[in-house]
Each structure stands twice: as C-alpha cells, then as structure tokens.
A tleap script that builds the chain and sets N, CA, C and O, in Angstrom:
source leaprc.protein.ff14SB
mol = sequence {
  NMET ALA GLU TYR VAL ASN ARG GLU GLU ILE
  LEU ALA GLU TYR ASP ARG GLN HIE GLN GLY
  PRO ALA GLY GLY ALA ARG LYS ILE MET ALA
  GLU TRP PRO ALA ALA ASP VAL ALA PRO VAL
  HIE HIE GLY LYS TRP ILE PRO ALA LYS THR
  ARG PHE ALA SER LEU GLY GLY ASP PRO VAL
  TRP GLN CYS SER GLU CYS GLY LYS GLY ILE
  HIE THR TYR GLY ILE GLU HIE ALA LEU TYR
  ASN ALA ASN ILE ALA ASP GLY GLN TRP LYS
  TYR CYS PRO ASN CYS GLY ALA LYS MET ASP
  GLY GLU CARG
}
set mol.1.N position { 0.807 -1.197 0.024 }
set mol.1.CA position { 0.009 0.009 0.028 }
set mol.1.C position { 0.844 1.189 -0.017 }
set mol.1.O position { 1.877 1.208 0.652 }
set mol.2.N position { 0.491 2.225 -0.769 }
set mol.2.CA position { 1.249 3.436 -0.883 }
set mol.2.C position { 1.152 4.268 0.459 }
set mol.2.O position { 0.114 4.223 1.119 }
set mol.3.N position { 2.176 4.984 0.839 }
set mol.3.CA position { 2.117 5.831 1.934 }
set mol.3.C position { 2.324 7.352 1.451 }
set mol.3.O position { 3.028 7.672 0.494 }
set mol.4.N position { 1.638 8.189 2.222 }
set mol.4.CA position { 1.652 9.618 1.797 }
set mol.4.C position { 2.217 10.493 2.951 }
set mol.4.O position { 2.017 10.200 4.129 }
set mol.5.N position { 2.900 11.531 2.577 }
set mol.5.CA position { 3.451 12.437 3.630 }
set mol.5.C position { 2.933 13.839 3.272 }
set mol.5.O position { 2.455 14.104 2.169 }
set mol.6.N position { 3.061 14.727 4.293 }
set mol.6.CA position { 2.728 16.128 4.175 }
set mol.6.C position { 3.951 16.827 3.614 }
set mol.6.O position { 5.000 16.859 4.257 }
set mol.7.N position { 3.828 17.376 2.445 }
set mol.7.CA position { 5.004 18.033 1.786 }
set mol.7.C position { 5.619 19.170 2.575 }
set mol.7.O position { 6.842 19.263 2.678 }
set mol.8.N position { 4.795 20.028 3.128 }
set mol.8.CA position { 5.286 21.131 3.898 }
set mol.8.C position { 6.079 20.621 5.152 }
set mol.8.O position { 7.122 21.183 5.484 }
set mol.9.N position { 5.601 19.607 5.809 }
set mol.9.CA position { 6.292 19.044 6.979 }
set mol.9.C position { 7.628 18.461 6.564 }
set mol.9.O position { 8.625 18.722 7.237 }
set mol.10.N position { 7.701 17.695 5.505 }
set mol.10.CA position { 8.890 17.031 5.135 }
set mol.10.C position { 9.922 18.061 4.671 }
set mol.10.O position { 11.113 17.933 4.954 }
set mol.11.N position { 9.430 19.120 3.928 }
set mol.11.CA position { 10.437 20.170 3.529 }
set mol.11.C position { 10.949 20.926 4.685 }
set mol.11.O position { 12.126 21.286 4.701 }
set mol.12.N position { 10.118 21.200 5.686 }
set mol.12.CA position { 10.510 21.996 6.897 }
set mol.12.C position { 11.594 21.047 7.677 }
set mol.12.O position { 12.603 21.556 8.167 }
set mol.13.N position { 11.357 19.764 7.759 }
set mol.13.CA position { 12.286 18.918 8.428 }
set mol.13.C position { 13.624 18.831 7.618 }
set mol.13.O position { 14.711 18.823 8.197 }
set mol.14.N position { 13.512 18.770 6.345 }
set mol.14.CA position { 14.758 18.769 5.456 }
set mol.14.C position { 15.533 20.021 5.750 }
set mol.14.O position { 16.726 19.964 6.046 }
set mol.15.N position { 14.836 21.211 5.669 }
set mol.15.CA position { 15.489 22.485 5.903 }
set mol.15.C position { 16.143 22.501 7.271 }
set mol.15.O position { 17.258 22.998 7.431 }
set mol.16.N position { 15.441 21.954 8.258 }
set mol.16.CA position { 15.996 21.986 9.647 }
set mol.16.C position { 17.291 21.141 9.761 }
set mol.16.O position { 18.278 21.541 10.379 }
set mol.17.N position { 17.225 19.974 9.140 }
set mol.17.CA position { 18.424 19.161 9.124 }
set mol.17.C position { 19.577 19.604 8.310 }
set mol.17.O position { 20.727 19.259 8.581 }
set mol.18.N position { 19.261 20.389 7.283 }
set mol.18.CA position { 20.336 20.924 6.450 }
set mol.18.C position { 20.546 22.375 6.513 }
set mol.18.O position { 21.072 22.991 5.586 }
set mol.19.N position { 20.122 22.951 7.645 }
set mol.19.CA position { 20.355 24.376 7.893 }
set mol.19.C position { 19.936 25.238 6.700 }
set mol.19.O position { 20.727 26.030 6.187 }
set mol.20.N position { 18.689 25.075 6.268 }
set mol.20.CA position { 18.161 25.926 5.219 }
set mol.20.C position { 18.017 25.139 3.901 }
set mol.20.O position { 18.524 24.033 3.716 }
set mol.21.N position { 17.278 25.816 3.004 }
set mol.21.CA position { 17.017 25.064 1.682 }
set mol.21.C position { 18.218 25.018 0.828 }
set mol.21.O position { 18.819 26.054 0.545 }
set mol.22.N position { 18.613 23.796 0.384 }
set mol.22.CA position { 19.730 23.651 -0.473 }
set mol.22.C position { 19.644 22.237 -1.073 }
set mol.22.O position { 19.022 21.370 -0.459 }
set mol.23.N position { 20.210 21.982 -2.186 }
set mol.23.CA position { 20.383 20.640 -2.715 }
set mol.23.C position { 19.285 20.240 -3.626 }
set mol.23.O position { 18.147 20.701 -3.543 }
set mol.24.N position { 19.680 19.340 -4.523 }
set mol.24.CA position { 18.774 18.746 -5.477 }
set mol.24.C position { 17.653 17.914 -4.935 }
set mol.24.O position { 16.571 17.850 -5.519 }
set mol.25.N position { 17.919 17.248 -3.767 }
set mol.25.CA position { 16.911 16.401 -3.178 }
set mol.25.C position { 15.676 17.277 -2.771 }
set mol.25.O position { 14.528 16.886 -2.982 }
set mol.26.N position { 15.961 18.482 -2.179 }
set mol.26.CA position { 14.818 19.316 -1.804 }
set mol.26.C position { 14.034 19.760 -2.995 }
set mol.26.O position { 12.807 19.808 -2.917 }
set mol.27.N position { 14.669 20.091 -4.107 }
set mol.27.CA position { 13.984 20.561 -5.307 }
set mol.27.C position { 13.138 19.445 -5.828 }
set mol.27.O position { 12.022 19.707 -6.276 }
set mol.28.N position { 13.603 18.180 -5.800 }
set mol.28.CA position { 12.798 17.037 -6.302 }
set mol.28.C position { 11.590 16.904 -5.422 }
set mol.28.O position { 10.483 16.808 -5.951 }
set mol.29.N position { 11.727 16.891 -4.054 }
set mol.29.CA position { 10.581 16.811 -3.129 }
set mol.29.C position { 9.558 17.931 -3.344 }
set mol.29.O position { 8.348 17.710 -3.293 }
set mol.30.N position { 10.099 19.181 -3.595 }
set mol.30.CA position { 9.212 20.292 -3.736 }
set mol.30.C position { 8.402 20.249 -4.970 }
set mol.30.O position { 7.239 20.653 -4.947 }
set mol.31.N position { 8.946 19.780 -6.052 }
set mol.31.CA position { 8.349 19.689 -7.394 }
set mol.31.C position { 7.554 18.406 -7.661 }
set mol.31.O position { 6.784 18.385 -8.621 }
set mol.32.N position { 7.694 17.343 -6.876 }
set mol.32.CA position { 7.110 16.157 -7.130 }
set mol.32.C position { 5.593 16.250 -7.150 }
set mol.32.O position { 5.024 16.855 -6.241 }
set mol.33.N position { 4.908 15.684 -8.134 }
set mol.33.CA position { 3.406 15.820 -8.201 }
set mol.33.C position { 2.749 15.270 -6.932 }
set mol.33.O position { 3.081 14.205 -6.410 }
set mol.34.N position { 1.810 16.067 -6.488 }
set mol.34.CA position { 0.999 15.590 -5.246 }
set mol.34.C position { -0.047 14.551 -5.654 }
set mol.34.O position { -0.664 14.636 -6.715 }
set mol.35.N position { -0.220 13.562 -4.759 }
set mol.35.CA position { -1.318 12.562 -4.925 }
set mol.35.C position { -2.617 13.229 -4.437 }
set mol.35.O position { -2.612 14.082 -3.550 }
set mol.36.N position { -3.686 12.815 -5.035 }
set mol.36.CA position { -5.048 13.275 -4.710 }
set mol.36.C position { -5.573 12.335 -3.589 }
set mol.36.O position { -6.156 11.289 -3.875 }
set mol.37.N position { -5.357 12.724 -2.325 }
set mol.37.CA position { -5.777 11.843 -1.217 }
set mol.37.C position { -6.627 12.687 -0.272 }
set mol.37.O position { -6.555 13.916 -0.243 }
set mol.38.N position { -7.454 11.944 0.516 }
set mol.38.CA position { -8.287 12.601 1.487 }
set mol.38.C position { -8.001 11.923 2.843 }
set mol.38.O position { -7.685 10.734 2.890 }
set mol.39.N position { -8.113 12.678 3.925 }
set mol.39.CA position { -7.924 12.045 5.252 }
set mol.39.C position { -8.940 11.039 5.534 }
set mol.39.O position { -10.084 11.221 5.119 }
set mol.40.N position { -8.622 9.952 6.229 }
set mol.40.CA position { -9.512 8.882 6.585 }
set mol.40.C position { -10.165 9.194 7.897 }
set mol.40.O position { -9.474 9.454 8.881 }
set mol.41.N position { -11.523 9.175 7.945 }
set mol.41.CA position { -12.213 9.360 9.251 }
set mol.41.C position { -12.615 7.974 9.730 }
set mol.41.O position { -13.135 7.149 8.978 }
set mol.42.N position { -12.342 7.748 11.057 }
set mol.42.CA position { -12.669 6.463 11.672 }
set mol.42.C position { -13.913 6.625 12.531 }
set mol.42.O position { -14.116 7.683 13.127 }
set mol.43.N position { -14.694 5.661 12.598 }
set mol.43.CA position { -15.855 5.617 13.457 }
set mol.43.C position { -16.204 4.240 13.932 }
set mol.43.O position { -15.473 3.274 13.708 }
set mol.44.N position { -17.354 4.164 14.605 }
set mol.44.CA position { -17.871 2.877 14.905 }
set mol.44.C position { -19.394 2.902 14.969 }
set mol.44.O position { -19.974 3.977 15.126 }
set mol.45.N position { -20.046 1.779 14.856 }
set mol.45.CA position { -21.491 1.752 14.903 }
set mol.45.C position { -21.908 1.758 16.393 }
set mol.45.O position { -21.389 0.979 17.193 }
set mol.46.N position { -22.851 2.649 16.745 }
set mol.46.CA position { -23.336 2.715 18.147 }
set mol.46.C position { -24.853 2.649 18.093 }
set mol.46.O position { -25.458 3.095 17.117 }
set mol.47.N position { -25.491 2.084 19.157 }
set mol.47.CA position { -26.911 2.116 19.149 }
set mol.47.C position { -27.438 3.466 19.085 }
set mol.47.O position { -26.958 4.365 19.775 }
set mol.48.N position { -28.443 3.652 18.252 }
set mol.48.CA position { -29.061 4.962 18.118 }
set mol.48.C position { -29.663 5.480 19.466 }
set mol.48.O position { -30.239 4.724 20.249 }
set mol.49.N position { -29.507 6.706 19.665 }
set mol.49.CA position { -30.113 7.347 20.873 }
set mol.49.C position { -31.535 7.658 20.705 }
set mol.49.O position { -31.959 8.812 20.770 }
set mol.50.N position { -32.341 6.537 20.468 }
set mol.50.CA position { -33.782 6.641 20.270 }
set mol.50.C position { -34.433 5.404 20.865 }
set mol.50.O position { -33.820 4.337 20.914 }
set mol.51.N position { -35.687 5.546 21.323 }
set mol.51.CA position { -36.339 4.357 21.802 }
set mol.51.C position { -37.023 3.589 20.745 }
set mol.51.O position { -37.626 2.543 20.987 }
set mol.52.N position { -36.922 4.140 19.515 }
set mol.52.CA position { -37.627 3.466 18.393 }
set mol.52.C position { -36.736 2.448 17.657 }
set mol.52.O position { -35.515 2.601 17.647 }
set mol.53.N position { -37.281 1.504 17.096 }
set mol.53.CA position { -36.627 0.504 16.216 }
set mol.53.C position { -37.132 0.895 14.803 }
set mol.53.O position { -37.943 1.805 14.630 }
set mol.54.N position { -36.613 0.164 13.823 }
set mol.54.CA position { -37.025 0.354 12.400 }
set mol.54.C position { -38.459 -0.141 12.342 }
set mol.54.O position { -38.980 -0.710 13.301 }
set mol.55.N position { -39.107 0.096 11.154 }
set mol.55.CA position { -40.471 -0.317 11.007 }
set mol.55.C position { -40.633 -1.872 11.153 }
set mol.55.O position { -41.660 -2.378 11.605 }
set mol.56.N position { -39.563 -2.578 10.743 }
set mol.56.CA position { -39.607 -4.039 10.900 }
set mol.56.C position { -39.192 -4.499 12.289 }
set mol.56.O position { -39.095 -5.708 12.502 }
set mol.57.N position { -38.942 -3.613 13.248 }
set mol.57.CA position { -38.579 -3.985 14.552 }
set mol.57.C position { -37.155 -4.181 14.834 }
set mol.57.O position { -36.748 -4.471 15.959 }
set mol.58.N position { -36.332 -4.009 13.725 }
set mol.58.CA position { -34.866 -4.260 13.890 }
set mol.58.C position { -34.195 -3.067 14.647 }
set mol.58.O position { -34.693 -1.946 14.538 }
set mol.59.N position { -33.139 -3.262 15.371 }
set mol.59.CA position { -32.530 -2.180 16.112 }
set mol.59.C position { -31.883 -1.135 15.168 }
set mol.59.O position { -31.384 -1.472 14.095 }
set mol.60.N position { -31.909 0.124 15.600 }
set mol.60.CA position { -31.318 1.147 14.770 }
set mol.60.C position { -29.929 1.514 15.250 }
set mol.60.O position { -29.718 1.715 16.446 }
set mol.61.N position { -29.015 1.600 14.367 }
set mol.61.CA position { -27.611 1.953 14.676 }
set mol.61.C position { -27.230 3.293 13.988 }
set mol.61.O position { -27.819 3.660 12.972 }
set mol.62.N position { -26.274 3.987 14.537 }
set mol.62.CA position { -25.836 5.224 13.901 }
set mol.62.C position { -24.393 5.299 13.919 }
set mol.62.O position { -23.732 4.646 14.727 }
set mol.63.N position { -23.865 6.089 13.039 }
set mol.63.CA position { -22.424 6.350 12.827 }
set mol.63.C position { -21.936 7.228 13.941 }
set mol.63.O position { -22.579 8.246 14.199 }
set mol.64.N position { -20.924 6.946 14.584 }
set mol.64.CA position { -20.309 7.801 15.684 }
set mol.64.C position { -19.757 9.134 15.065 }
set mol.64.O position { -19.608 10.115 15.793 }
set mol.65.N position { -19.476 9.175 13.827 }
set mol.65.CA position { -18.985 10.392 13.183 }
set mol.65.C position { -20.074 11.377 12.706 }
set mol.65.O position { -20.067 12.550 13.078 }
set mol.66.N position { -20.976 10.894 11.906 }
set mol.66.CA position { -21.993 11.814 11.355 }
set mol.66.C position { -23.368 11.670 12.129 }
set mol.66.O position { -24.242 12.518 11.954 }
set mol.67.N position { -23.547 10.677 12.920 }
set mol.67.CA position { -24.748 10.526 13.669 }
set mol.67.C position { -26.030 10.035 12.870 }
set mol.67.O position { -27.133 9.883 13.396 }
set mol.68.N position { -25.750 9.814 11.565 }
set mol.68.CA position { -26.900 9.315 10.804 }
set mol.68.C position { -27.128 7.849 11.099 }
set mol.68.O position { -26.191 7.092 11.354 }
set mol.69.N position { -28.341 7.480 11.062 }
set mol.69.CA position { -28.700 6.131 11.458 }
set mol.69.C position { -29.028 5.201 10.296 }
set mol.69.O position { -29.471 5.675 9.250 }
set mol.70.N position { -28.833 3.929 10.438 }
set mol.70.CA position { -29.241 2.902 9.541 }
set mol.70.C position { -29.708 1.751 10.426 }
set mol.70.O position { -29.404 1.769 11.619 }
set mol.71.N position { -30.407 0.783 9.933 }
set mol.71.CA position { -30.705 -0.380 10.725 }
set mol.71.C position { -30.135 -1.681 10.025 }
set mol.71.O position { -29.701 -1.682 8.873 }
set mol.72.N position { -30.183 -2.732 10.811 }
set mol.72.CA position { -29.395 -3.893 10.389 }
set mol.72.C position { -30.019 -4.678 9.180 }
set mol.72.O position { -29.312 -5.274 8.367 }
set mol.73.N position { -31.388 -4.640 9.114 }
set mol.73.CA position { -31.986 -5.374 7.956 }
set mol.73.C position { -32.822 -4.386 7.144 }
set mol.73.O position { -32.351 -3.291 6.836 }
set mol.74.N position { -34.005 -4.741 6.808 }
set mol.74.CA position { -34.891 -3.887 6.123 }
set mol.74.C position { -34.332 -3.464 4.725 }
set mol.74.O position { -33.721 -4.251 4.002 }
set mol.75.N position { -34.584 -2.181 4.404 }
set mol.75.CA position { -34.211 -1.680 3.058 }
set mol.75.C position { -32.733 -1.786 2.847 }
set mol.75.O position { -32.331 -2.280 1.794 }
set mol.76.N position { -31.866 -1.355 3.779 }
set mol.76.CA position { -30.383 -1.390 3.580 }
set mol.76.C position { -29.970 -2.872 3.323 }
set mol.76.O position { -29.196 -3.152 2.408 }
set mol.77.N position { -30.454 -3.728 4.074 }
set mol.77.CA position { -30.034 -5.129 3.894 }
set mol.77.C position { -30.407 -5.655 2.535 }
set mol.77.O position { -29.607 -6.327 1.883 }
set mol.78.N position { -31.634 -5.353 2.091 }
set mol.78.CA position { -32.142 -5.831 0.815 }
set mol.78.C position { -31.326 -5.188 -0.332 }
set mol.78.O position { -31.020 -5.865 -1.313 }
set mol.79.N position { -30.974 -3.901 -0.220 }
set mol.79.CA position { -30.244 -3.211 -1.280 }
set mol.79.C position { -28.745 -3.618 -1.375 }
set mol.79.O position { -28.200 -3.848 -2.455 }
set mol.80.N position { -28.137 -3.689 -0.210 }
set mol.80.CA position { -26.699 -3.876 -0.109 }
set mol.80.C position { -26.238 -5.158 0.371 }
set mol.80.O position { -25.034 -5.412 0.388 }
set mol.81.N position { -27.189 -6.059 0.800 }
set mol.81.CA position { -26.867 -7.348 1.338 }
set mol.81.C position { -25.828 -7.200 2.488 }
set mol.81.O position { -24.834 -7.923 2.551 }
set mol.82.N position { -26.091 -6.287 3.336 }
set mol.82.CA position { -25.097 -6.048 4.437 }
set mol.82.C position { -25.872 -5.992 5.766 }
set mol.82.O position { -27.065 -5.692 5.814 }
set mol.83.N position { -25.110 -6.305 6.861 }
set mol.83.CA position { -25.686 -6.350 8.152 }
set mol.83.C position { -24.674 -5.868 9.108 }
set mol.83.O position { -23.575 -6.413 9.211 }
set mol.84.N position { -25.051 -4.812 9.833 }
set mol.84.CA position { -24.135 -4.204 10.821 }
set mol.84.C position { -23.631 -5.239 11.854 }
set mol.84.O position { -22.452 -5.309 12.203 }
set mol.85.N position { -24.607 -6.025 12.309 }
set mol.85.CA position { -24.295 -7.033 13.375 }
set mol.85.C position { -23.253 -8.054 12.866 }
set mol.85.O position { -22.472 -8.574 13.663 }
set mol.86.N position { -23.233 -8.332 11.619 }
set mol.86.CA position { -22.256 -9.261 11.065 }
set mol.86.C position { -20.949 -8.568 10.658 }
set mol.86.O position { -20.051 -9.225 10.130 }
set mol.87.N position { -20.825 -7.244 10.894 }
set mol.87.CA position { -19.598 -6.530 10.574 }
set mol.87.C position { -19.423 -6.297 9.072 }
set mol.87.O position { -18.295 -6.100 8.620 }
set mol.88.N position { -20.503 -6.312 8.286 }
set mol.88.CA position { -20.365 -6.207 6.865 }
set mol.88.C position { -20.381 -4.761 6.384 }
set mol.88.O position { -20.011 -4.460 5.249 }
set mol.89.N position { -20.822 -3.864 7.286 }
set mol.89.CA position { -20.765 -2.409 6.964 }
set mol.89.C position { -19.397 -1.870 7.357 }
set mol.89.O position { -19.211 -1.408 8.482 }
set mol.90.N position { -18.432 -1.927 6.429 }
set mol.90.CA position { -17.100 -1.479 6.789 }
set mol.90.C position { -16.917 0.040 6.703 }
set mol.90.O position { -15.969 0.572 7.281 }
set mol.91.N position { -17.796 0.740 6.000 }
set mol.91.CA position { -17.825 2.221 5.919 }
set mol.91.C position { -19.233 2.725 6.085 }
set mol.91.O position { -20.191 2.053 5.704 }
set mol.92.N position { -19.360 3.869 6.635 }
set mol.92.CA position { -20.647 4.509 6.743 }
set mol.92.C position { -21.066 4.911 5.403 }
set mol.92.O position { -20.303 5.557 4.685 }
set mol.93.N position { -22.363 4.529 4.987 }
set mol.93.CA position { -22.810 4.901 3.625 }
set mol.93.C position { -23.154 6.443 3.514 }
set mol.93.O position { -23.285 6.983 2.415 }
set mol.94.N position { -23.289 7.103 4.681 }
set mol.94.CA position { -23.564 8.543 4.656 }
set mol.94.C position { -22.369 9.434 4.609 }
set mol.94.O position { -22.381 10.365 3.805 }
set mol.95.N position { -21.311 9.244 5.404 }
set mol.95.CA position { -20.166 10.094 5.521 }
set mol.95.C position { -18.889 9.431 5.042 }
set mol.95.O position { -17.888 10.110 4.814 }
set mol.96.N position { -18.908 8.139 4.888 }
set mol.96.CA position { -17.664 7.399 4.382 }
set mol.96.C position { -16.694 7.005 5.462 }
set mol.96.O position { -15.634 6.460 5.155 }
set mol.97.N position { -17.012 7.259 6.725 }
set mol.97.CA position { -16.084 6.880 7.819 }
set mol.97.C position { -15.756 5.438 7.818 }
set mol.97.O position { -16.649 4.626 7.576 }
set mol.98.N position { -14.523 5.047 8.073 }
set mol.98.CA position { -14.133 3.722 8.140 }
set mol.98.C position { -14.612 3.084 9.527 }
set mol.98.O position { -14.222 3.570 10.589 }
set mol.99.N position { -15.383 2.089 9.490 }
set mol.99.CA position { -15.889 1.585 10.736 }
set mol.99.C position { -14.962 0.510 11.323 }
set mol.99.O position { -15.225 -0.691 11.256 }
set mol.100.N position { -13.837 1.025 11.914 }
set mol.100.CA position { -12.949 0.129 12.520 }
set mol.100.C position { -12.789 0.466 13.988 }
set mol.100.O position { -12.006 -0.169 14.695 }
set mol.101.N position { -13.540 1.481 14.457 }
set mol.101.CA position { -13.502 1.845 15.861 }
set mol.101.C position { -12.255 2.622 16.289 }
set mol.101.O position { -12.130 3.004 17.452 }
set mol.102.N position { -11.315 2.859 15.328 }
set mol.102.CA position { -10.095 3.671 15.674 }
set mol.102.C position { -10.412 5.149 15.775 }
set mol.102.O position { -11.464 5.594 15.316 }
set mol.103.N position { -9.546 5.881 16.348 }
set mol.103.CA position { -9.642 7.347 16.448 }
set mol.103.C position { -8.427 8.000 15.954 }
set mol.103.O position { -8.337 9.227 15.965 }
savepdb mol mol.pdb
quit
C-alpha cells in the first residue's frame, strides 16, 4: 500500500536538518506531483439514541462520526446485502467513515 506524507512538513524537516534550503533532493521533493488523497475518518456503529426501532422492529444503529442512522436489515439489507451485526458495513454509507473503531 502506498504511503503519503505532508509536503510542507517534510520540507521543513529537510531544511531544519540541512540548515536551510539547499540541494537537488529538496528541489525534487518540492516539485514532485502531489497525490489526490483525503484524510480517513474512523468511526464505529453505536446504538441509536432513540427508543424506536425500524419499521420491521430491527435495532437502529448510527455512525459515531455523522450521527446518521441505519438499521441492520430492512431496506439497507435488501439493497446492499449487508448487516451491521455481522460486521459487513465497513464504511458509513452517509459520510464514508471507516468503521474500525479507531480514532
């Protein structure tokens, strides 16, 4: 898997270690094309803060990041063949948070 770094941070560290900007290596780092990446948001499924279940009586779960709820079966299960209880929802379908419980 590819790894990405913050260009400003690496150039600042290079300058600190070399007492100022100099050398071809710095020029290469400064001019290297940037990758189009986005930060990964991590979350986990939590029981919804509601006393209601879905229309089918299934428990309602919500994303710890965006707070939007989905339930384990019903429409979502039929469309995506996924079940929160089985760990099949690896990402929140609303905000894209990676559901691995990390922060």
